[in-house]
C-alpha positions in Angstrom: 12.4 29.4 -44.4 14.4 29.5 -41.1 18.0 30.5 -41.2 20.4 27.9 -40.1 23.0 29.1 -37.6 26.5 28.2 -38.7 28.2 28.2 -35.3 31.2 25.9 -36.0 34.3 26.2 -38.1 35.4 23.5 -40.5 38.8 23.5 -42.2 38.8 22.4 -45.8 41.7 21.3 -47.9 42.8 19.1 -50.8 46.1 17.2 -50.9 48.8 18.3 -53.4 51.8 16.1 -54.1 54.9 17.7 -52.6 57.6 15.2 -53.4 57.8 12.0 -55.4 60.7 10.4 -53.6 60.5 6.7 -53.1 59.5 5.0 -50.8 57.6 7.8 -49.0 55.5 10.3 -51.0 54.5 13.4 -49.0 51.8 15.8 -49.7 50.9 19.4 -48.8 47.5 20.4 -47.5 46.1 23.2 -49.7 43.4 24.9 -47.6 40.7 26.8 -49.6 40.4 29.4 -46.9 42.9 31.8 -45.3 45.0 31.0 -42.2 43.5 34.0 -40.4 39.9 32.8 -40.8 40.7 29.3 -39.4 38.1 27.7 -41.6 34.6 28.1 -43.0 31.6 28.7 -40.9 29.4 25.6 -40.9 26.5 23.8 -39.4 27.1 20.1 -39.0 24.4 17.6 -38.1 24.1 13.9 -38.0 21.9 12.3 -40.5 18.4 11.1 -39.6 17.8 7.4 -39.0 16.3 7.0 -42.6 19.3 8.8 -44.1 21.7 6.6 -42.1 20.0 3.5 -43.3 20.4 4.6 -46.9 24.1 5.4 -46.3 24.7 2.0 -44.6 23.3 0.3 -47.7 25.9 1.9 -49.9 28.8 1.3 -47.6 29.2 4.7 -45.8 28.1 4.0 -42.3 29.0 7.3 -40.7 27.8 10.4 -42.5 26.9 13.9 -41.6 25.4 16.9 -43.4 27.6 20.0 -43.5 26.0 23.3 -44.5 28.4 26.1 -45.4 28.0 29.4 -47.1 28.3 29.4 -50.9 31.9 28.8 -51.9 32.8 28.3 -55.6 36.0 26.5 -54.6 33.9 23.7 -53.0 32.0 23.2 -56.2 35.1 23.2 -58.3 37.3 20.9 -56.1 34.7 18.7 -54.4 36.2 15.4 -55.4 39.5 16.1 -53.7 38.3 18.0 -50.6 38.8 16.9 -47.1 36.8 18.5 -44.2 38.1 18.7 -40.6 35.6 19.6 -37.9 36.4 21.1 -34.5 36.9 17.6 -32.9 39.5 16.8 -35.7 37.3 14.3 -37.4 37.9 14.1 -41.1 35.2 13.8 -43.8 35.1 13.4 -47.5 32.1 14.3 -49.7 29.9 11.5 -50.6 28.3 13.1 -53.7 28.7 16.2 -55.8 27.2 19.3 -54.2 24.0 20.6 -55.9 25.1 23.2 -58.4 21.8 25.0 -58.5 22.9 28.3 -57.0 20.0 29.0 -54.6 20.9 32.7 -55.0 24.4 31.8 -53.8 23.6 31.5 -50.1 24.3 28.0 -48.7 25.7 24.7 -49.9 24.4 21.4 -48.4 27.1 18.7 -48.4 26.7 15.1 -47.4 30.1 13.7 -46.1 31.3 10.5 -44.6 34.0 10.0 -42.0 37.3 8.4 -42.9 40.8 8.0 -41.5 43.3 10.2 -43.4 46.6 8.3 -43.2 48.4 10.5 -45.7 51.7 12.0 -44.7 51.6 15.8 -45.0 54.8 17.9 -45.2 53.2 21.4 -44.8 50.2 23.6 -45.3 49.3 26.2 -47.9 46.4 28.7 -47.5 44.4 30.6 -50.0 44.0 34.4 -49.9 
């Protein structure tokens, strides 16, 4: 099987409530990677026409496949994660990543584009 080159970085975070003051609630972006690494190495590709047709049928017209190295944080927090690519497009995962470990090499994620209109008051990085 051919190795896929992961030539782009994606930043990956989940929102954490920072304040509960009314009327504006702010959040902190908690990145699952370090600030020094600037993200996770990834390969991002558009879906094939057949894959796009299936996504259109369920209401997610813009979707991509993101392949990253194995990361247990992605498996643990997949429902809350937001991915940002190099062009500052934001994506949320469509379905739970496959938990079969594949010798802990790569994770294939299907994500759809969305507009993140949340107000963020700061960033926190892991490691």
